[in-house]
C-alpha positions in Angstrom: -23.7 -6.9 3.0 -20.8 -6.3 5.5 -17.5 -4.8 5.3 -13.9 -5.2 7.4 -10.8 -3.6 6.9 -6.9 -3.9 7.4 -4.3 -2.0 7.0 -0.6 -3.2 7.1 2.9 -1.8 6.4 4.5 -4.0 3.9 8.4 -4.2 3.7 10.7 -5.9 0.7 13.3 -6.1 3.4 11.8 -9.1 5.3 14.0 -12.0 5.4 16.5 -9.6 3.9 17.7 -7.4 6.9 15.8 -8.2 9.9 15.4 -7.0 13.1 15.9 -9.3 16.2 14.1 -12.4 16.7 12.1 -10.8 19.5 10.6 -8.1 17.2 10.2 -10.6 14.6 7.9 -13.1 16.8 6.0 -9.8 17.7 5.4 -9.0 14.0 4.4 -12.3 13.5 1.8 -12.6 16.2 0.3 -9.2 15.1 0.1 -10.7 11.4 -1.2 -14.1 12.2 -4.0 -12.5 14.7 -4.8 -10.2 11.5 -5.2 -13.3 9.2 -7.3 -15.2 12.1 -9.7 -12.3 11.9 -9.7 -12.0 8.5 -10.7 -15.8 8.1 -13.4 -15.2 10.5 -14.9 -12.5 8.3 -14.4 -15.0 5.3 -14.3 -12.2 2.7 -15.9 -12.7 -0.8 -14.2 -10.0 -2.4 -11.0 -7.8 -1.5 -10.4 -4.7 -2.5 -6.6 -3.6 -1.8 -5.3 -0.4 -2.3 -1.1 -0.5 -2.6 1.1 1.7 -4.2 4.1 0.6 -6.7 8.0 1.1 -6.6 9.0 1.6 -10.6 7.9 -1.9 -11.0 4.4 -1.9 -12.5 3.9 1.8 -13.1 6.5 4.3 -15.0 7.0 7.9 -16.4 6.1 6.8 -19.8 2.5 7.1 -18.2 1.9 8.0 -14.6 -1.7 7.9 -13.4 -2.4 9.0 -10.1 -4.9 6.2 -9.7 -5.2 2.9 -11.6 -8.1 -0.2 -11.0 -6.8 -3.3 -12.3 -9.1 -5.6 -14.5 -6.4 -8.0 -14.6 -3.2 -8.0 -12.4 0.1 -10.4 -12.5 2.8 -10.0 -9.6 6.3 -9.8 -10.3 7.6 -11.7 -7.4 10.2 -9.1 -6.6 12.1 -9.4 -3.0 11.3 -13.1 -2.9 7.6 -12.2 -2.7 4.9 -14.4 -4.4 4.9 -14.1 -8.2 1.7 -15.1 -10.6 -1.6 -13.8 -11.7 -4.4 -12.2 -9.0 -7.7 -13.5 -9.1 -9.4 -10.2 -10.4 -13.1 -10.4 -11.2 -13.2 -8.6 -14.1 -16.7 -7.7 -14.4 -16.9 -6.5 -10.9 -13.5 -4.5 -11.3 -15.4 -2.7 -14.8 -18.1 -2.0 -12.5 -15.9 -0.5 -9.8 -14.3 1.6 -12.2 -17.1 2.9 -13.6 -18.8 3.9 -10.4 -15.7 5.6 -9.3 -15.5 7.9 -12.6 -19.4 8.2 -12.4 -18.6 9.8 -8.9 -16.3 12.3 -10.3 -12.7 10.9 -9.3 -10.5 10.1 -12.3 -8.9 6.7 -12.2 -7.2 4.9 -14.8 -7.9 1.3 -15.8 -5.4 -1.4 -16.4 -6.1 -5.0 -18.4 -2.7 -5.7 -17.7 -1.4 -4.5 -14.5 2.0 -5.5 -13.3 2.3 -5.4 -9.4 5.1 -5.9 -6.9 5.6 -6.5 -3.4 3.4 -3.8 -2.0 0.2 -6.0 -3.5 1.9 -9.5 -3.3 2.8 -9.1 0.5 -0.6 -8.6 2.1 -2.1 -11.1 -0.5 0.3 -13.7 1.0 0.5 -12.6 4.8 -3.3 -12.0 5.3 -5.0 -14.4 3.0 -2.4 -17.1 2.4 -1.8 -16.6 -1.5 -2.2 -14.1 -4.5 -5.4 -16.2 -5.5 -7.4 -17.2 -2.3 -9.7 -14.4 -3.0 -11.3 -12.5 -5.8 -9.3 -9.1 -5.5 -9.8 -5.8 -7.1 -6.5 -4.1 -6.9 -6.4 -0.3 -6.7 -3.1 1.4 -7.3 -2.1 4.8 -5.8 0.7 6.6 -6.8 3.2 7.0 -3.9 6.5 8.0 -5.1 6.5 9.5 -8.7 5.9 13.4 -8.3 3.6 14.9 -8.9 1.6 12.9 -6.4 -2.2 12.9 -5.6 -3.3 14.9 -2.6 -4.9 13.3 0.8 -8.1 14.9 -0.3 -8.1 12.9 -3.4 -7.1 9.6 -2.0 -10.0 9.9 0.4 -12.6 10.8 -2.6 -11.5 7.7 -4.2 -11.9 5.5 -1.2 -15.3 7.0 -0.6 -16.5 6.7 -4.2 -15.1 2.5 -4.1 -16.8 2.2 -0.8 -20.1 3.3 -2.2 -19.7 1.0 -4.8 -18.8 -1.9 -2.4 -22.0 -1.0 -0.5 -24.2 -2.0 -3.7 -22.8 -5.6 -3.6 -24.5 -8.5 -1.7 -20.9 -9.6 -0.6 -18.4 -9.6 2.3 -15.9 -6.9 1.4 -12.6 -6.5 2.9 -10.7 -3.6 2.4 -7.0 -3.6 2.5 -4.3 -0.9 2.8 -0.7 -1.5 2.1 2.4 0.5 2.8 4.1 2.9 5.0 4.3 4.4 7.7 7.3 7.2 7.8 10.0 6.1 5.7 12.4 7.2 2.9 14.2 4.0 1.5 16.6 4.7 -1.6 13.8 5.3 -4.2 15.0 7.0 -7.6 13.8 10.7 -8.4 13.3 11.3 -12.0 14.9 15.3 -11.3 18.0 13.7 -9.8 18.3 10.5 -12.0 21.6 9.8 -14.7 20.6 9.1 -18.0 20.6 5.1 -17.4 18.4 5.5 -14.3 15.9 8.1 -16.0 15.3 5.7 -19.0 14.2 2.9 -16.2 12.1 5.4 -14.9 10.8 6.2 -18.0 9.7 2.6 -18.9 12.3 0.7 -19.8 12.4 -0.8 -16.2 9.3 -2.8 -16.6 11.0 -5.9 -17.1 14.3 -5.6 -16.0 17.0 -8.5 -16.6 17.5 -10.8 -13.5 21.0 -9.5 -12.9 19.9 -6.0 -12.6 16.9 -6.7 -10.4 19.1 -8.5 -8.1 21.6 -5.6 -8.4 18.6 -3.0 -7.6 17.3 -5.0 -4.6 21.0 -5.4 -3.1 21.1 -1.6 -3.2 18.1 -1.6 -1.1 19.2 -4.3 1.4 22.6 -2.5 1.7 21.0 0.7 2.5 18.7 -0.7 5.2 21.6 -2.3 6.7 23.4 1.1 7.0 20.6 3.0 8.3 20.0 0.3 11.2 23.7 1.2 12.0 23.4 4.7 11.4 19.9 6.6 11.1 21.6 9.5 9.7 22.1 8.2 6.2 18.5 8.4 5.3 15.5 10.6 6.4 14.7 9.4 10.1 11.5 7.5 11.0 9.1 9.9 12.9 7.2 7.8 15.2 5.6 10.7 16.8 4.0 11.6 13.6 3.3 7.9 12.9 1.3 7.6 16.0 -0.8 10.8 15.2 -1.6 9.2 11.9 -3.1 6.4 13.5 -4.8 8.3 16.4 -6.5 10.3 13.1 -7.7 7.0 11.4 -8.8 5.2 14.5 -10.8 8.5 15.5 -12.6 8.8 12.0 -11.0 12.2 11.5 -9.1 11.3 8.1 -10.7 14.5 6.4 -8.5 16.4 8.6 -5.6 15.3 6.6 -6.7 16.9 3.2 -4.9 19.9 5.0 -1.4 18.0 4.8 0.1 19.0 1.8 2.8 16.5 -0.2 5.6 18.7 0.5 5.1 19.0 4.1 4.4 15.1 4.6 7.9 14.4 2.8 9.4 16.8 5.1 7.9 15.6 8.1 8.1 11.5 7.6 10.1 10.7 4.5 9.2 10.8 0.7 7.7 7.5 0.8 5.7 8.2 3.6 2.9 9.0 0.6 2.3 5.2 1.1 -0.3 6.0 3.9 -2.7 7.3 1.1 -3.7 3.6 0.7 -4.7 3.9 4.3 -6.7 6.5 4.1 -8.3 5.5 0.8 -9.1 2.0 2.6 -10.8 3.9 5.6 -12.6 6.3 3.6 -13.9 3.3 2.0 -15.2 1.4 5.0 -16.6 4.9 6.1 -19.0 4.5 3.4 -20.8 1.7 5.6 -21.1 4.4 8.2 -19.1 5.2 11.6 -16.3 2.5 12.2 -14.6 1.0 15.2 -11.0 0.8 15.0 -9.1 -2.2 16.9 -5.9 -4.4 17.2 -3.7 -1.4 16.7 0.1 -1.9 16.6 3.0 0.0 15.6 7.0 -0.1 16.1 9.6 1.9 14.3 11.7 -0.9 12.6 15.0 0.7 11.2 16.1 -2.4 9.6 13.1 -2.4 7.5 13.5 1.5 7.1 9.8 1.9 8.3 7.6 3.0 11.0 5.5 -0.2 10.8 1.9 -0.1 11.5 -0.8 -2.6 11.9 -4.6 -1.5 12.4 -8.1 -3.2 11.7 -11.7 -1.8 11.6 -15.4 -2.8 11.2 -18.6 -0.8 11.0 -19.5 0.1 14.5 -23.2 -1.0 14.0 
């Protein structure tokens, strides 16, 4: 029984609106080093916490949390498409353990996931099906949102389940840090967009998906030239958040409300709850030691971009 953790920002804009080559090389070094550490750990099971961006989960039925019994990536923004290698019986046991711990999580036997899940699997493991993975969705864009406390309790329950396994378990958190790309809001949407958010956007025609992606790319290009076009990045908050995770102070985030977080660092910053859940899961193995911390604000990707590893201290 052993555990390892890596949390990494994802961005659909990689390859579409990139920073200068020196920054890309820096990010490549960070990801390559993380991938090498993970390869040395040689995980037998991955538990991946990630959000969705109205590609797999919609307002026709929007859970706070969902554990996948099977999952398929759609391949948006050029990321990999195809089935994830989900061990169904282990995923079912995980879902049962979470519910028994008092945390309400939905289950899906036909989970549809996007770049938030696919990108870390590609970058850190080499593909969608290189290792058995239990995908755990955390709603990070569709209000009402779960709190930091609920994300922490979810992670702790999953961590306690992972401790019962005679396996090397890798916890991954995908998303954040500060950012607010042009994700639609139901309360402000016109009839067409509202219909998409209510579920008709689950399988968009290719031309409409391409147009949606192009809108995000254009928004990134404008933001990299003029930071006033979107909610500004907040490097100070991002660094404070990384401090709290590194120092094992994740429970302090319970006091930070959702509206306050959105005002501080942008509405999509709620993706950092995937990091909180991953660190909470690792904490079930005892005190941990964080390492390989990286951070850079990257306006071309509309993100405070971070990377952080950790392992049990014992």
